[in-house]
N, C-alpha and C positions, 0 to 999 in steps of 0.2 A: 843648249842641248840640240843635238843634231836631229834631223828629221827622222832618221832611222830609229834613234832612241825614242822619240815621241811616238812613232808608229808602234814600236815594240811595247811601249808602256800602255798604249791604248788597247793593243791586242790582249795584253795580260788582264787589263781591267775588264774588257769584254768577256773574256773566258771566265773570269771570276764571277761576273754578273750572270752568265749563262748557267754556271754551276749552281749559284745561289737560287736562280729561277727554277732549275730542275729540282733542287732540294725542296723549295717551297711548294712546287707542283706535287711532289711526292707526298709532302705532309698534308696538302689540301686533299689529295686523293684518299689518304688514310682517314682524314676527318670526315670526308663525304661518306666513306663506307660506314664509319661509326654512326654518323647521323642517320644514314639509311636504316641501319639496324635498330637504332632507338626509335625512329619513326614507325618502323614495322611493329615493334613491341608496344609502342603507344597506341598504334591503331588497333592492335589486338585487345589491349586493355580497355580502350574506349568501347570496343564492341562488346566485351564481357560486361562492362559497367552498364552499357545500354540495355543489355539483356537482363541484368539484375534489376535495373530500374523498372523495366517492363514487368518483371515478376513481382516486384514490390507493389507496383501499381495494381496488378491483378489481385495480390493478396489483400492490399488495402481495400480494394473494392469488395472482396469477399468478407473481410472483417466488418467493413461498414454495413454490409448486408446482414451479417450475423448480429451485429449490435442493434441494428434496426429491429430485427426479429426479437432479440432478447428484450429490448426496451418495450416492445409491444407486449411480449409475454408478461414482463414485470408489471406493466400497466394493467393488464387483464387480471393478474394475480392480486395486485393491490386493490383493484376495483372490487374483485370478488371478496377479498378479505374484509374490506371496509363494509361492503354490503352485508356480509355475514355478521360483523360486529354490530351493525345497525339493527339487525333483526333479533339479536339475542335479548333475553329479558333482563339481564344484569347490566349494570352500568360499566362502561369502558372508556378510558380517557388517556391522552398522552400529554405529558408536560416536558418542557425543555429544561436545560440545566439551570435556567433562571427562574424556575417554578412557574412558568407561564404556560397556559393551556394551548396545546397545538391543535387538538381535535378531540371530540367526544361524541359518543353515540347518543341517540335520542333517549335511551333509558337513563343515562347519566344526567342528561340535561332536563329530563322530565321533573326531577325534584325541584328545579328552579323555574318551573313554568310561570310565564308572565314576567320574568326578570330578564330583559334584553341584555343587561350588562354581562351576564354569564355567557361567554362565548370564547372563541379563539383569541388569545392575547391576555385574558384575565389571569391574575396571579393566584396561586393557591391560597396565599394568606388572605386575599380579598374574599375568596370563596368562603373561608372560615368566618370572616366577619359577617358575610351575608347570611350564613347558616344560623348564626345566633341573633343577628339584628332582625331578621324576618321571622324568627321563631320556627324555622324549618326543623331544627334539631331540638330534641328534648334532653336538656342536660341534667334534669332531675334536681337534686339539691346542690349540685356543683355550680358555683358562679360562672357566668359566661366568660369572664376574663381568664379564670383558671382553666376552664375547658379549652379555650383557644390556645393558651400557653402550652398545655399538655399536648394538644394535637400538633402545634407548631414544632415542638421539640421532637415529637415522633417523626414528623415529615423530614426534618433536617438530619436525622440519624442516618448512618451508612446503610443499615438494613432495617427499615421501618417494620415494627412488629404489627401483625394483624390486630385490628381492633373492631369493636362492635358499637355502633351508635343507634340510638332510637330516634325515629322521626316523630313529628307532631301527631301523625295519624296512627301511632301505635305500631308501625312497621319497624322491623329491625334490619339494619344493613351492616354487613361485614366488609370492612375496607382492607384490601390486600394490595400493597404498593411494592413495586420492584424497581430498584434504582439500577440503571445501566452503567457501563464503564465511563461514558462521557458525562454523566450526571443527570441525563434525562430519566424520566420516571414513567412507568406504565402503571396505571391505577385501575383496579377492578373493584366494583361495588356490588357485592352479592346480597340479594334479598333473602334473608334467612328467617323471615317471619314465621313461615310454616314449621321450620325446624325448632325455633324457640318455643312456639306454642306446643309442639309435640313433646319437647323436653319438659315443659311445664306440666303437661298432662301425665308424662311418665313419672315425674316427681310426685305429683299428687297421687297417682296410682300406687307408687311405691310407698308413700306415706300411709295410704289406706291399707296396703298389704301388710306393712309393718305393724300398723295398729291392730289389724286382724290377727297377725301372728302373735302380738303381745296378748291380745284377748284370748287366743287359743292357748298360749302358754299359761296364762293366768287360770284359764278354765281347767287345763290339765293339772296344774299345781293344786287348784282348789279341789278338783275331782279326786286327785291322789290323796289329799289331806282328809277330805270328807269320808273317803272309803277306808283309808288306813286307820283312822281314829277308832271307828267301831270295830274294825277287824282286829285291832290290837286287843280289844276286850274279848272278842270271840276266840281268837287263836290262843291268846295267853291264858284265858280262863280254861279253855279246853285242855291245854297242856298241863295246867295245874290240877284240873279235875282228873286227868288220866293217872296222876300219881297217888290218888286217894283209893280207898277200898271200894271197888266196884264189882258188881257181878258181871258175867260174860255179856249179857245183853246191854247193860249200861256202858261197858267199855267199848262195845261196838258202836253205840251212838256217839260217844265222846270222840272216838277216833274218826268217825265219819265227819263230825263237825270240824275237827282240826284239819283233817286232810282236805276237806272241801275249801276251807278258808285259805289254806296254803296254796291250793291249786288256783284259787281266784287271784291271789297275790301274784303268782307266777304269770298269769294272763295279763294282769295290769302292768306288771313290769315289762313284759315283752312288747306290749302295745306302745307304752311310753318310750322305750328304748328305740323301737323301730321308727316311731315318728321323729325322734331326734336325729337318727341316722339319715332318714329320708330328707329332712330339712337341712342336712349338713351342719347341724348345731352341736353334734357330739364332738368333744375335744378330749384328747388323751392328756393325762397329767403325769409328768415325770417325777418319780419319787423312789427312794431306796426301799426295797422290799425283799422279803425272804420267800423265794419261790417254794421251797419245800414246806415252809410253814403254811403258805396259801393252800397247797395241795392237801395238807393234813387238816386244815380248817374245813375245807370242802368235804373231805372224807368224814370228818366228825359230824358235820351238819347233816349228811345223808345217812349217817350210821343207823338212826332209828328205822328208816326204810329198809336198810340192808338187813338188820336183825329181824324185822318183821317178815321178810321174805326168806329168811334162812340162808342168806348169801354170805360170802366172805369178801371183804374189801381189802385189797393189797396195794402197797406202794413199793415200787422198786426204783429208788433214786440212786443214780450212779454214785458210788462211794467217793470218787475223786472229782466230782463235778461241783463247782461253786454253787452256793445257795443264794447269796445276796446279789441282786441285780438292780438296775435302774429302769423303771417303766411305770406303767399304770397298774398298781396291784388290784384295784377294784375291778378293772376290766379283765385282767387276767383271771381273777377269781370268778368273774361272771362266765367267761368262756369255759373254765373248768367245771363250774356248776352245771352248765348246759350239757356239756359232753358226758360228764360222769353221771349226772342225773338221768340222761337218756339211757345210758348203759344199765343203770339200776332199774329203770322203768321197764325196759324191754328184756330183762333177764329174770327168768322164773327160778332157776336153780344154777348152782355153780359159783362162779366168782366174777368180780370186776377188778381188773388190775390196771393201776396207773403206773406206767413205765416212763422214766425220765432219763434221757441221755443227752450228751452234748459234746461239742468240740470247742474248748476255750482257745482263744488266740492271745497269748501273752503279749505280743507286740502291740496290738490295737486295744487290748483290754476289753474285748468283746467276745461273746460266746454264742454259738449257734445252738439253740436249745430245741430238742425234739421231745414232745410230750405225746405219748400214745395211750389211749384208753381201750383196753381189750375186755371183752365180755364173752360169756357163754350163752347169750340170749338167742332170740328168734332169727336174727340175721336179716339180710336184705338181698333181694334179687339183684344181680349185677346191673341190669338195665334200669334200675330205679334209684341207684345211688346218687346220680346227679340231680334227680328229681327232688330228693328230700332236702337239698340245700336251697331250694327256691322258697319264696315267701308264701306262707300259709299252706305249704305243701306237706303232706304226710303220705306214707306208703299205705295204700288202701287195699286191704285184703281182710279176710275173715279173722285172722289172728290179731290184726292190729286195731280192730274196731273197739276193743276193750280199753285202749289207751287214749286218753283225752289230752288236749293241748291246743295251742294256737297254731302250731306249725311254723313258729317264728324263731325258735331257739337256735337251730343250726344256721339259718340265714343271718341272724344277728351275730352269731359267733364268727362266721366267715367274714363278715364285714369288719368286725372288730379286729380280727387278726390281720386283715388286709390293711387297716389303718396303722397297724404296728409294723407293716412291711413284711409280714409273713404269709404263709399259705396254710390252708386247711386241707386235709385229705381223709379219705375213708376207704376201707377195704372190708368186704363182708362176704360171707358164704351163707346162703339161706339155710336156716335150720341149725347152724353150727356156731353162730356168733359173729360179732363185728369188731372192727378195730378202727376207731376214729382218732385223729391226732392233728397236731399243728406243729409247724416249725416257725421259729421267730428268732431273730438275732438281737440280743440284749447287751447293753454295756454292763460290765462287771463292776459292782460297787467297790469303792475303796474300803480298806479295813480288813480285819481277819476273816477268814472263811473256816468252816468246820474242817478239822484235821483228823483223819482216821487214827485210832490208837495203835500202838505197837504191841502186838500180843505175843511176839516170839519169845519163848522161854517161860510164858505164863499160862495162857490157854492154848496148849498144844493140840488138844483133841476135844472137839465139841460134838455132842450128839444132838441132832435135830429130829424131833418127833412130830410129824404132822401128816394127816391123811391126804392133804391137798398137795399134789405133786408140784404145782407151780410155786407154792410158798416154800417148799423144801428147796426147790431150785434157786429161788432168790437168796435164801439164807446161806445155802451152800456156796453160791458165787461170792457173796459178800464176805463170808468168813474165810474162804480160801484166799481171797485177795488180801486179807489181813494177816495171812500166814498160818492159819490154823488148819488142822486136818479135820474133815467133817465126815461123820457117819449119819446118813439120812435113813430114818425109819418111818414106815407108813402106819404103824399101829403100836399099841403098848406092848403087845406080846413080842413083836419083833425087837423093840427096844430092850426088853428084859433079856431076850436071847443074845443080843449083841453087846450089851453093856459089860464093861470090865474095868479094872482098876486104872486103865490109862485115860479114861474119860475125865476131863477137867470140868466140864459144864454140860448140863442138859437144858436145851431150849425145847419146850414141849407145848403143843397146842392144848387149850383148855379142854376141848371136847374131841375125843378119839372114837373110832368105831367100836372098840371093845372095852374101853375104860376111859375115865376122864384123867386129866393131868394130875390132880392131887392123889388119885388112886395109884398112878404110876410112881409118883414120888414116894408114897408109902411102901409100895412093893420093892422099890430099889433100896430103901432103908432096911427093910426086913431081910434083904439079901446081904446086908453089910456094906453097901456102897454109899459112903458118905460124900456124895458129889453135890456141888451147888446146883440148885434146880430153879429155873426161871420159867414162869408160865406166860404163854402168849394167849391173850384173851380179848374177845370183843366186848365182854361184859365183866370187867374186873370186880364190880360190886358184888357179884354172886359169890365171890371167893370168901367173903367174910362169914358166910353161913356154913362154910365147909369145915368139918372138924379137923381135916388134915392141913389146914392153912399154915400151921406152924412149921411145916416141912418145906415151905416155899420161900426161897431167898429173894424173890422179886417178881414183879408183874410188869409186863410190857403190853400196853394196849394195842390191839391191831386196828388199823395198819400201824406199823412200828415206825415212829420218827427216827431218822438216822442219828440225831444227836443223842436220843435216849439210848439207842442201841450201843453207840460208842461209849457213853458214860457207864452203862451197865456192864459192858464187857471189861472196861478198864478197872472198875471197882471190884468186880469178881475176879479178874486176873490178879489183882493185888491180894485179895483174900486167899486165893489159892496158894500164893507164895508165903503169906504171913501166917495164916491159920488154916492149913489144909484140913478138910473134913468138917469145917464149921457148919452148923445147921441151926435152924430155928431162928432166922432173922426176925427182928422185932417188927410187928405190923405197923403201918403208917399211923393209924389212929392212936395207938398207945404212945408212940414217940411224939406225935403232935400234941397230945395232952401234956406231956412233960415240957415240951418246948414252949407252951403257952403260959406257963405259970408266972404270975407277977407282971404280966404285960396287959396293956389296955386293948380294947377292941378297936378295930378300924372304924373311923367315922365316915359315913356316906350321907350326903345331902342330895335329895331328889326334888327338883322343882317341877311340879306337874299340877295343872289345874283340873284335870279330869278325874273324877272320883274312881271310875272304873279302872283307869290306867294306874292310879295310885294303889288300888287294891291288888291289881295284877302284879305290879312291880314288888310290892311288899311280900306277896306270897312266893314270888320267884326267889327271893333272897332270905326267906324265913329260916332256912337250914344253915345259913352262914352265920358265923360268930362275928357280927358287925353291929354297930350302932347306927340305925337308919333314922333319918329325920326328913319329913316332907315340908315343902313350901308350896303355897297355893298359887303364887305368881312370881314374877321376876323381882318385884320389890321385896317380897318376903324372903326370897333367896339371898338377896344382897344383905339383908339384916341378919339372916341366919348364918351367913358366911362369917361375919365379924364376931358373932357370939359363939357359934358351934365349932368353928375352925375345922372344917371337914378335910379329910384326906382325899376325897374324890367327890365330884359333883356330877349328877345326871341332870341335864338342863333341857326341858322341853322348849321348843322354839316359839310356838304360838301360844301365848298366854295373855290374859288381860292385864291392864295397868302398865306392865313393863314386860316386853317379850324377852325371849332367851338371849338374843343378841345384845340387847341393851343391858340386861342384867350382867352378862359376861363382861361387857365393856366397863361397867361400874366395878366389878370385882377386880378386873385387871388394873383399874385405876387405883384401887385400894392397895393392891400388891406392889405398885410401883415404888421402887427404892427399898423394899423390905427384903428382897432376895427370895421371897416366897412365890411359888407358882403351883396352884392347885390344878390338877388335871380336870378338865371339864369336858364331858361327853354329851354331844347333842343327841336328843331324842326327838325325832320329827316324823311327821306323817307326809311331808313333802318329799317328792322323789323325781323331780324333773331337772334338766340340765341347768347348771348354774347354782343350784341350791347348795351343794357341798362347798363350792368355792366361796360363796357368800358367807356361809356359816363359819367355815374355818378361818376366813379372813377377819371375822369379828372377834377372834381370839380363842375360839374353842379348839380343843386338841383332837377330838375324835368325832365320828359321825355314825350314828346308828338309826336306821329307818324302822318305823313301826310297820307291822306288829313286832313286839319285842320277843326274843327267844331267850329262854332261860340259860342255855349254854353260853350265848354271847354275853349276857349280863354277868354271869359268873366269871367268864374269861376276862372281861374288862376289869372287874373288881380285883381279881387275882393279879392281873398284870400291873396294877397300880397300888398294891398293898405296900406301904412303906415299911422300913425297918423300925423295930421297936414296938410293933403291935402283935397281938395274938394271931396265930395262923387261922385261916378260915377252916371251919370244921371239915369241909370236904376236900381241903387242899392238902396234898401230901408234903411232908417235910423233906422227903427225898424226891427231887424232880424226876428221878427215873421211874417212880411208881405213879401211875395215873390215878385220877380220882376214883374212889371206890364206887361212886354212882355214875351211870352212863351219862355222858354229856350230850 
C-alpha cells in the first residue's frame, strides 16, 4: 500500500474517531443533565424528609409528654380508686384467670385475720378450704365438702349467681362475683347482717300481724255469730208475733222490736263489710245470676217498709235487655239493697222507681248495664252529694236527724261497684227527690234470655188504669214496644168513660182515688164489657176477702216482674182469640186444692241445735203444706237423712257433736253413686269473708245468714219443691199469680 493510501486511511480513521468522540460527549452531556436533574429532585426530597423527620421528632416528644401526663393521671386515679376501695366497709378483691388473688382490700382480708397465707397469689379454691378448715364459715347442716363443691361450681360458672354465706360470728355476707372477658374476676363481699336481721324482724312482725288479723277475724266471726244467734230469735219471733191478733199498742211494740233488730243487723253488716274492704280481704265471686230477679228480690224484701209508708215500688226493666249475667250476685244485691233501702228510708210519700237500661254488645258478649233508683224523697243539696259517699258521713240537717244509720252504706256501695269496674253516681234536687245509680259492664251468660211475646193480632188494645203517672208511663212504653195500642187512665171514672168494645185487656191498679180495682171490674161488667181484667197490687192477699174477686182474671204483684208480665199477656192474648169475653177465672187456692189431690207433702229436714231457732223456723213454715222434721245436731241429721229421705235440708253450721259441714260431707258420701242430690241450705250466724266459700265448698248448695226471714225461707222451699208432691198452700199453681199473702 502506498503512503498516500495509508495516510488517507488514517485520516478516515481519525475522522471516525472524532465523530464517535463527539457522539459520546453529546451522550455524556445528556447524562450529566439528567443526573443534575435527579440530584436536584433528590436534594429536595431529602430536605422534605428531613423536615418530616423533624416534625415527627417534635410530635414524638409531644406524645411522650402526653403519655407521661396520662400515666401520671392513671396512677393518681388508680391510687385514689384503691384508697377508696380500701376505705369501704364491704370486701373487694381481684382474681386473675387462674383464680389467684391479685389484690384485696382490708375489709375482705379482715375475715382471715391472723392467717398470713391469705394474700396476693392465693387461689380461690384454697380460700374455700381455709373458710371451712378454720371454721370461719357456718355451713349449718351442710357437710363442708358439699359446701365447697357447691361454691366451686358456682365460681367456675360463666356468670356466678349471688349467694349468701353465714360467718361464725352470726354475720351474713352476700358474695357478688363478676367475670371479665379475659377470665379475671371482681369479687364483692357485702355485709348484709343488718338487712337480714331487719327482714327477720319484718317476718316476725308480719307473723304477729297475721296472728292479730286472724284473731280479729275470729273475733268478728264469733261476734257476728253470738249476736246473730239471739237476733234470729228476736227478729224471727217478732215477725211471727206481728202476724197474730194484736191490738194497736201491742203491734207498735212488736214492730219496734223487729225494726230495731233489723236496724242493728244492718249496722253489724256495714261494719263487717267495711272492715273487709279496708283490709282488702273482700273478693268478688263470679257466678251466673239473674239481674232482674235480684232486683225483684230486693224490692220484695223492702216491700213491708214500702207498704207501711204508703209508697209504691216500681221496676222498669228494659224489655229487650238480657237478664242473665256473670258476676257476684250477692254483692250486686247488697248494692241494690243499700241504694233502694236509702230511697225508701228518705221518701215519705210518692214512689221509688228502679230503672234498668243497657247496651248489649253481641260481638264481645258483654253488656253495659245502667241501674238508676229514683225517689220522691227529701232530696240532697248539690254541695253535699259528694259528702254522703264518704265513710260514716250523713247529710246533717233538721230533716235528716230522724233517720239513723252508720253512714257506711253508700261508701260500701261505691267501693263494691269500683271493684266490679263500674261507677256510682247521684243526682238530687233538695225537696224534690234523688236519683242514685251505678254503671257496670257485665258478661252476658250463655243460654236463653227472656223473649218478649208477640201480641200483634191478639192484644191490640190495652187499657192501663193507675193514678200514678210514672207507672202508667212504664206500662205504656212496654206495651207499645210489644205492638199494642194503649189507653192510659188516671181514675176509675176516666176508665169507665173511655172503655169500649175495642179494649182487649184492662190492667188496673188495686187502689184508685175514686174506687178500687174490683169495683171498676164490676162496673165494667155491669156495662156489658166482658173484657179480661188483671189487677196490679202490692198486697194481693187482700183480694181474697173481696166479693168481686171472681171478676178478676189475674193478679200481678207490684213491682211486676217482666217474665210474669210476658206470660200473663201471652196467656190472656190466647184467651182473647180462643174464648173472647171469658170471665170468672178460677182463683189460685181452688186450683191448688185440686192439683194437690193424691200427692204426698214435701219433706223438709232442719238441723238446728238451738231451741229458739227451731221454734222460729217451725212457726215460719207452719202455713206451708210440708212435712217438717228437726235434728238436734249433725249426727242426727245424717241419721234422719237415711230414714226420712228429705226433699230439702236446712243445715245449721255450728252444732255440737258434728257440725253442719261435717254432716253435709257425710250426706254427700251416702249419696255417692246413687244419683241422688238433696239440696242443702246453710243456716249460719257467721257473716265474715270466707265463710260462704268454706260452706259452699263443703258441699252445701245455698247460704242464708241469720236472722232468718220468712219470705226467704218460703222462697227457698218453693224453689226446691220437687215434682210429685203437693203444692205449698201459699204457692200459686199459676206462676203468673203471686202468693196471696205478702212476702
